[in-house]
Structure formats: C-alpha cells, structure tokens
C-alpha positions as CSV (number, residue, x, y, z in Angstrom):
1,M,102.8,-58.2,-26.9
2,K,101.7,-56.4,-23.7
3,K,101.5,-57.8,-19.9
4,I,99.0,-57.4,-17.6
5,S,100.0,-56.1,-14.1
6,P,102.1,-57.5,-11.9
7,K,100.1,-57.0,-8.9
8,S,98.1,-59.4,-10.0
9,I,100.2,-62.7,-8.7
10,T,99.7,-61.2,-5.3
11,V,95.8,-60.8,-5.7
12,W,96.2,-64.4,-7.0
13,R,98.0,-65.9,-4.3
14,I,95.6,-64.1,-1.7
15,R,92.7,-65.8,-3.8
16,E,94.2,-69.2,-3.7
17,G,95.5,-69.0,-0.1
18,I,91.6,-68.3,0.8
19,A,90.8,-72.0,-0.8
20,A,93.9,-72.8,1.2
21,L,92.6,-71.8,4.2
22,I,89.5,-73.4,3.7
23,A,91.2,-76.6,2.9
24,L,93.1,-76.7,5.9
25,L,90.1,-75.9,8.3
26,V,88.6,-79.1,6.5
27,A,91.6,-81.2,7.5
28,V,91.5,-80.0,11.3
29,A,87.7,-80.7,11.4
30,A,87.9,-84.2,9.6
31,T,91.1,-85.1,11.9
32,I,88.8,-84.0,15.0
33,L,86.2,-86.0,13.7
34,H,88.3,-89.0,13.0
35,F,89.5,-88.7,16.9
36,Y,86.1,-88.3,18.6
37,I,83.0,-89.5,16.5
38,W,84.5,-91.7,13.7
39,E,86.9,-93.8,15.0
40,W,86.3,-96.8,12.9
41,L,88.2,-94.7,9.8
42,P,91.6,-95.8,9.0
43,W,94.3,-93.6,10.4
44,W,95.4,-92.4,7.0
45,V,91.8,-90.8,6.0
46,P,92.1,-87.4,7.8
47,L,95.4,-87.2,5.8
48,I,93.7,-86.7,2.7
49,P,92.3,-83.4,3.2
50,F,96.1,-82.5,4.5
51,V,97.6,-84.0,1.5
52,I,95.2,-81.6,-0.8
53,F,95.7,-78.3,1.5
54,I,99.6,-79.0,0.8
55,Y,98.9,-79.4,-2.7
56,I,97.1,-76.1,-2.7
57,S,99.2,-74.2,-0.6
58,L,102.4,-75.0,-3.2
59,I,101.0,-75.3,-6.3
60,N,97.8,-72.8,-6.3
61,V,99.5,-70.6,-4.0
62,W,103.3,-70.2,-4.7
63,L,103.8,-71.6,-8.2
64,M,100.7,-70.9,-10.6
65,P,99.8,-67.1,-10.2
66,K,103.9,-66.8,-11.2
67,L,103.7,-68.9,-14.3
68,K,99.6,-67.4,-15.2
69,Y,101.7,-63.8,-14.7
70,K,104.6,-65.2,-16.9
71,Y,103.2,-66.6,-19.9
72,F,99.9,-64.4,-20.7
73,R,99.5,-61.6,-23.0
74,Y,97.6,-59.6,-25.0
75,D,97.3,-57.4,-27.9
76,V,95.2,-54.8,-29.4
77,S,95.7,-53.6,-33.0
78,R,93.3,-51.8,-35.2
79,D,91.9,-54.7,-36.8
80,E,91.8,-57.5,-34.0
81,I,92.5,-58.4,-30.1
82,R,95.1,-61.1,-30.0
83,I,95.6,-63.3,-26.5
84,H,97.9,-65.5,-25.5
85,K,97.6,-67.6,-22.2
86,G,98.3,-71.2,-20.8
87,I,101.0,-72.5,-19.1
88,I,100.9,-76.4,-20.0
89,F,98.4,-76.0,-23.0
90,K,98.9,-72.7,-25.1
91,E,96.2,-70.8,-25.9
92,E,96.1,-68.3,-28.9
93,L,92.7,-66.2,-29.2
94,A,92.5,-63.8,-32.1
95,V,88.7,-61.9,-32.0
96,P,88.4,-59.6,-34.9
97,L,86.9,-56.2,-33.2
98,F,83.7,-56.0,-35.5
99,R,82.8,-59.5,-33.5
100,V,82.7,-57.9,-30.3
101,Q,79.2,-56.9,-29.0
102,N,79.9,-55.7,-25.4
103,I,82.8,-54.4,-23.3
104,D,83.0,-54.3,-19.4
105,T,84.8,-54.2,-16.5
106,T,85.3,-56.2,-13.4
107,V,85.9,-55.1,-10.0
108,G,86.3,-57.6,-7.3
109,P,86.9,-56.9,-3.4
110,L,90.8,-57.8,-3.9
111,M,91.2,-56.0,-7.2
112,K,90.1,-53.0,-5.7
113,R,92.3,-52.6,-2.6
114,Y,95.2,-53.4,-5.4
115,A,93.9,-50.6,-8.0
116,L,93.2,-53.5,-10.3
117,K,90.3,-54.1,-13.3
118,G,89.7,-56.7,-15.0
119,V,88.6,-56.3,-18.9
120,T,85.5,-58.5,-20.2
121,L,84.8,-58.5,-24.2
122,R,81.5,-60.7,-25.0
123,T,81.4,-61.7,-28.5
124,S,78.8,-64.2,-29.5
125,A,80.9,-67.1,-29.3
126,A,82.1,-67.0,-26.0
127,P,83.6,-63.9,-23.7
128,I,87.2,-62.8,-23.7
129,H,88.8,-61.5,-20.8
130,I,92.1,-59.9,-20.1
131,P,92.5,-60.0,-16.5
132,E,93.7,-57.7,-13.8
133,L,95.0,-54.6,-14.8
134,E,95.6,-51.3,-13.6
135,S,92.5,-49.4,-13.1
136,G,93.6,-46.7,-15.6
137,E,94.5,-49.1,-18.0
138,A,91.8,-51.0,-17.9
139,D,89.7,-47.6,-18.8
140,H,92.3,-46.7,-21.0
141,L,92.5,-50.1,-23.0
142,R,88.4,-50.3,-22.8
143,N,87.9,-47.0,-24.8
144,D,90.3,-47.8,-27.4
145,I,88.5,-50.7,-27.9
146,R,85.3,-48.6,-28.1
147,T,86.9,-46.4,-30.4
148,L,88.4,-48.7,-32.8
149,I,85.1,-50.6,-32.9
150,N,83.2,-47.8,-34.0
151,E,85.8,-46.3,-36.3
152,K,85.6,-49.5,-38.0
153,T,82.3,-50.4,-37.8
154,G,80.4,-47.6,-37.8
155,R,78.3,-48.8,-34.7
156,T,78.5,-47.6,-31.4
157,I,79.2,-49.5,-28.3
C-alpha cells in the first residue's frame, strides 16, 4: 500500500488554519457586539465562538491532518483499486477497474503551491478520491489506471 505525499499535512493544516482564523474573527466580533450592542446577553455567550476556535485550532489544525496522513493508503493492482482510510471509523474501498468511468485530477491554489494533485475516479456508484499526491505521481497514476482499464476492458477512457 502506498502513502500520499507528506506535504499534504501542511496543506491540510493551512486549510484548517484558515477556518480557525474565520472562527477567531467571529469570536472577536461576538465579543465586541456583546460589550457594545448586545449587553443583555449573558457573559458566557461570547465564549462559545472562542471555544469553537480553540477546538478547531487544537483538533483540526494540529491533530487531524497528521492522523489522516497516517491512516490513508491506496494501491492500484491489475484488477482493482484499494483505498484504506479513516481515523476512528475505518473504511476500506475496493473498486474493480472495469467500474471506473472517468479519471480526473484536481488542483487547488494551495495544492498548486506545494506541487500536489488529487486523483478522482468516478464510478456509477460514487467518486473515489486519492488526495494530495505529488504532481508527477498523480499524472503517472492517472495514466497507469487509464492504461490498465484500456487493456482489461478494451474501451478507452
């Protein structure tokens, strides 16, 4: 089983850090509104956004990206694609290659900055996503899967 790029931890942390920053701005705004406009609210109400900010910061920014990276594995064989993921609730996907209808690569601004790409395999049931691979590795994987499908099924994707 192969791992995704270790750079994915940094990308995920930056994404969650942006969400934490938004939660912090909401918390500061709620506190300012509490002291100047909504004085009738109990003192603990502005603390709720701060608690959410601390949760996002500690769990989603520092802990979850490392665990997501640690427990995500994928493998492409001649017959199927296997994906193992999940931290608390483990999920194991095994998709036969003949079920794959479309193969896409995705790149966002952060992923582009770190030279990463995601590969999405679409089946009739649901899309399967392999996140944050090195750019060259993602292109190589997409081409390998396409070649395997063309050899196995005789159709072109």
